[in-house]
Each structure stands twice: as structure tokens, then as C-alpha cells.
Backbone bond lengths (Angstrom), bond angles and torsions (degrees), N, CA, C in turn:
res aa  C-N    CA-C-N  psi(-1)  N-CA   C-N-CA  omega(-1)  CA-C   N-CA-C  phi
1 M - - - 1.462 - - 1.515 109.72 -
2 T 1.320 117.48 128.92 1.459 122.71 178.68 1.521 109.03 -101.26
3 L 1.328 115.66 119.23 1.457 120.09 176.61 1.531 108.60 -76.11
4 V 1.337 114.00 151.77 1.474 119.61 -175.88 1.528 108.28 -117.02
5 S 1.324 114.27 131.68 1.465 121.77 176.35 1.521 109.19 -97.96
6 Y 1.338 114.60 134.35 1.455 121.03 178.56 1.528 106.06 -130.36
7 V 1.327 115.94 113.66 1.446 122.62 -173.85 1.495 110.27 -116.62
8 V 1.339 116.96 126.72 1.442 122.11 176.52 1.540 106.97 -114.53
9 T 1.326 114.56 121.14 1.481 119.99 177.82 1.514 108.17 -109.68
10 A 1.310 114.33 120.97 1.483 122.03 179.28 1.525 107.91 -102.91
11 T 1.311 117.68 130.55 1.468 123.03 172.93 1.524 105.93 -107.98
12 L 1.332 115.18 124.93 1.439 122.78 -172.70 1.524 112.06 -117.04
13 P 1.322 118.32 156.38 1.472 119.81 -172.68 1.529 115.34 -81.65
14 D 1.329 117.61 -21.84 1.466 118.61 -175.93 1.517 111.50 -160.09
15 E 1.322 115.53 169.52 1.467 123.25 -178.83 1.531 113.31 -61.00
16 P 1.328 119.90 -47.02 1.484 119.62 -178.71 1.518 112.15 -58.96
17 L 1.322 118.03 -44.01 1.466 119.96 179.72 1.528 110.18 -68.28
18 T 1.319 117.97 -33.74 1.456 120.70 176.44 1.526 111.22 -60.53
19 R 1.324 116.28 -46.08 1.479 120.00 177.65 1.529 111.47 -62.94
20 E 1.315 115.47 -41.33 1.480 120.52 179.13 1.510 111.43 -63.67
21 Y 1.332 115.95 -42.49 1.464 121.90 -179.70 1.530 110.24 -64.02
22 I 1.319 118.39 -44.55 1.469 122.17 178.23 1.516 108.97 -61.43
23 G 1.309 117.61 -43.05 1.488 121.35 178.07 1.506 111.46 -59.93
24 W 1.329 116.85 -41.09 1.472 120.61 176.94 1.520 111.27 -64.13
25 L 1.338 116.54 -43.25 1.467 119.45 178.51 1.517 112.28 -58.34
26 V 1.340 116.74 -54.01 1.432 120.71 -173.52 1.534 111.95 -79.92
27 G 1.332 116.88 -15.09 1.436 122.04 -179.58 1.523 113.66 -85.25
28 G 1.311 119.05 4.22 1.460 119.94 176.95 1.531 115.52 158.03
29 H 1.322 117.24 -30.72 1.471 118.88 -176.27 1.522 110.76 -61.61
30 I 1.295 118.93 -47.20 1.470 121.90 -178.19 1.535 109.18 -59.28
31 Q 1.318 117.46 -42.12 1.464 120.83 -177.69 1.535 108.81 -64.51
32 Q 1.326 117.39 -34.48 1.450 120.34 178.31 1.535 111.90 -68.58
33 V 1.351 116.14 -39.01 1.463 118.61 177.42 1.513 109.36 -66.61
34 M 1.317 118.36 -38.88 1.458 120.36 177.44 1.522 111.42 -66.51
35 A 1.305 117.25 -35.96 1.468 119.63 174.72 1.551 110.52 -64.77
36 G 1.343 116.36 -25.21 1.440 121.25 177.80 1.524 114.40 -86.03
37 G 1.348 117.25 -0.42 1.442 118.52 173.22 1.539 118.29 133.86
38 A 1.337 117.54 -13.87 1.466 118.04 178.74 1.534 109.37 -69.52
39 I 1.329 116.00 144.75 1.473 119.49 -179.47 1.522 111.47 -105.38
40 R 1.364 116.67 -10.17 1.452 119.05 176.99 1.521 106.67 -155.72
41 A 1.355 114.15 151.20 1.458 119.00 179.25 1.528 109.24 -151.11
42 E 1.342 113.99 151.27 1.463 119.23 172.76 1.505 108.42 -151.90
43 V 1.313 115.91 152.86 1.439 121.78 177.41 1.517 107.88 -117.03
44 V 1.316 116.16 130.52 1.476 122.11 179.66 1.521 108.56 -125.63
45 R 1.325 113.71 121.95 1.458 119.30 173.96 1.522 107.15 -88.32
46 I 1.313 118.34 118.37 1.452 121.78 -178.56 1.509 108.38 -72.23
47 T 1.352 116.10 124.73 1.474 120.22 -175.21 1.523 112.28 -113.25
48 D 1.323 117.23 -13.20 1.485 119.51 178.27 1.504 109.21 -139.09
49 P 1.290 119.26 103.84 1.463 125.69 4.11 1.538 111.51 -77.82
50 A 1.322 114.52 150.70 1.461 119.85 -175.07 1.508 110.66 -76.56
51 I 1.316 118.50 -25.99 1.446 123.31 179.98 1.499 107.58 -127.79
52 P 1.333 119.79 130.90 1.433 124.69 10.41 1.534 111.72 -73.76
53 W 1.302 116.34 157.88 1.459 121.60 179.12 1.552 107.25 -70.55
54 R 1.322 113.83 122.26 1.469 119.83 -179.53 1.502 111.67 -135.35
55 V 1.306 113.66 146.20 1.484 121.95 177.33 1.532 107.26 -132.93
56 Q 1.354 116.59 126.88 1.443 121.19 175.03 1.521 109.26 -104.37
57 T 1.318 115.48 131.76 1.453 119.78 172.46 1.525 105.47 -112.21
58 R 1.312 115.76 123.11 1.470 121.32 -174.86 1.524 109.18 -113.83
59 Y 1.296 115.22 126.02 1.455 121.24 -179.63 1.545 108.43 -120.91
60 V 1.332 114.30 152.99 1.457 120.08 173.69 1.540 106.92 -123.34
61 F 1.357 115.87 133.38 1.444 122.84 175.23 1.533 107.40 -115.87
62 E 1.331 116.17 150.49 1.464 119.52 -178.85 1.514 114.10 -67.99
63 T 1.332 116.37 -31.02 1.462 119.60 -178.19 1.522 109.58 -147.69
64 A 1.334 116.61 164.65 1.449 121.31 174.20 1.533 109.36 -62.76
65 A 1.311 116.64 -36.38 1.480 120.51 178.99 1.522 111.50 -63.01
66 A 1.330 116.39 -38.45 1.482 120.45 178.13 1.529 109.73 -63.53
67 L 1.329 116.36 -43.13 1.452 119.99 177.95 1.533 110.16 -63.36
68 E 1.312 117.10 -46.86 1.444 120.92 179.88 1.531 111.87 -57.47
69 R 1.310 114.72 -42.13 1.486 119.26 176.67 1.507 111.27 -61.31
70 Y 1.346 116.14 -44.55 1.477 119.83 176.95 1.519 110.90 -58.82
71 I 1.339 117.94 -46.95 1.444 122.71 -177.35 1.528 111.32 -62.29
72 K 1.304 116.85 -39.73 1.459 120.69 -178.30 1.527 113.16 -77.54
73 E 1.310 116.99 -41.42 1.467 120.69 -167.92 1.545 113.01 -100.19
74 F 1.315 119.63 -28.94 1.441 122.59 -172.83 1.519 113.59 -115.64
75 A 1.340 117.64 -39.09 1.445 120.71 -172.25 1.524 114.66 -59.91
76 P 1.358 119.45 -41.62 1.471 117.87 -176.48 1.541 112.24 -54.38
77 A 1.318 118.68 -47.12 1.465 120.91 -178.63 1.522 110.93 -67.75
78 L 1.330 117.98 -40.46 1.454 119.91 -178.96 1.529 111.36 -68.93
79 R 1.339 115.90 -38.78 1.494 118.02 176.99 1.507 110.45 -65.04
80 A 1.343 117.88 -39.86 1.435 120.37 178.06 1.544 111.83 -62.08
81 E 1.321 115.73 -38.46 1.464 121.12 177.57 1.551 108.86 -62.82
82 G 1.299 118.54 -43.90 1.443 121.48 179.03 1.526 112.14 -64.32
83 L 1.307 116.45 -41.37 1.485 119.24 177.49 1.527 111.58 -64.84
84 A 1.338 116.30 -38.79 1.434 119.58 178.09 1.518 110.33 -64.05
85 K 1.321 116.73 -35.42 1.483 121.70 -178.37 1.504 110.48 -73.58
86 C 1.323 119.19 -46.66 1.450 123.66 -171.03 1.519 114.56 -110.63
87 G 1.300 117.56 -19.09 1.447 121.50 179.43 1.505 113.37 61.32
88 A 1.310 116.03 -150.65 1.452 122.13 -177.71 1.497 113.44 -77.34
89 R 1.334 117.78 1.03 1.475 121.83 -177.73 1.530 110.83 -74.00
90 V 1.346 117.93 -13.39 1.460 120.45 -177.80 1.542 107.81 -121.48
91 S 1.333 114.05 138.35 1.466 118.64 171.46 1.524 109.90 -110.57
92 F 1.324 115.34 147.98 1.460 119.66 -175.84 1.542 110.01 -123.91
93 V 1.333 114.69 142.53 1.445 122.49 170.10 1.511 105.69 -124.09
94 R 1.348 116.28 127.02 1.468 121.28 179.22 1.519 108.97 -113.15
95 E 1.335 117.05 134.00 1.447 122.40 179.51 1.523 110.28 -131.90
96 V 1.307 114.23 142.09 1.464 120.41 178.70 1.533 107.87 -121.38
97 G 1.311 116.44 138.18 1.468 120.48 178.94 1.498 112.08 -150.99
98 E 1.316 113.94 170.86 1.467 122.90 175.14 1.509 108.11 -88.39
99 L 1.311 117.41 126.42 1.452 120.17 177.23 1.534 109.06 -76.53
100 V 1.329 116.06 110.60 1.438 121.11 -175.81 1.519 110.77 -88.51
101 F 1.325 117.28 -35.34 1.465 120.17 -179.76 1.483 109.00 -152.66
102 G 1.286 117.14 141.78 1.487 122.86 174.67 1.499 107.25 -148.95
103 A 1.319 116.37 138.30 1.443 121.69 178.37 1.517 110.02 -139.23
104 V 1.299 116.95 145.71 1.431 124.10 176.95 1.524 107.78 -127.67
105 E 1.280 117.86 125.49 1.461 121.26 178.17 1.521 108.41 -89.28
106 E 1.304 115.19 127.68 1.460 120.24 178.83 1.535 108.32 -73.53
107 V 1.339 116.22 135.24 1.451 120.93 -178.41 1.519 109.71 -100.36
């Protein structure tokens, strides 16, 4: 089974909107994407370079079919919600890839 990586990078205009966007992600959006089929998620605030302000949300899906289902059935409403929240002030880049390696260190 090949896991699928789905990465959304948001470029934001300023620090206040960056904080608001992260709050929106962790306040429910990520949970909705996981309800739509993602099996793992993480949010990374890009700090180097610090400007432009960017946030990457990284999701893992079990299969390409699971991602396709998410994109067709769940993504349109969630993307519309994000646009309503942030409008044209945010630009998004979405990338899909094959997860070649992933490791988690037990704490």
C-alpha cells in the first residue's frame, strides 16, 4: 500500500492573519479533513524564511482513491469555508505525492 501525501501551503499577508489562519486550522478544519479521509495531519509554520508568512498543512491518506474521494466530496465545501474566512488575502499551493518514508519518534 502506498500512502499519499497532500500538502497545502498558504501564503498570508501578515502576522495577525497567520495566527488567525492557524487557529482556524487547529480549531476544526483539520478534524474535518480527517473526517473526510486523512489518517494523519500536521501544521507547520514556516519560519525560515520568516517572510512571506507561510503555513503548511500536511495530510496523509491511505490511498490515492481516498484522496480523490476527499477532493471530490469534502474539499469543495472546506475550500469555500477557507475562502470565506480569508478571502483573496491568502494564496494556496496544493501538492500531492507518494509518501516514501515517514518516522515518528516515541517520546
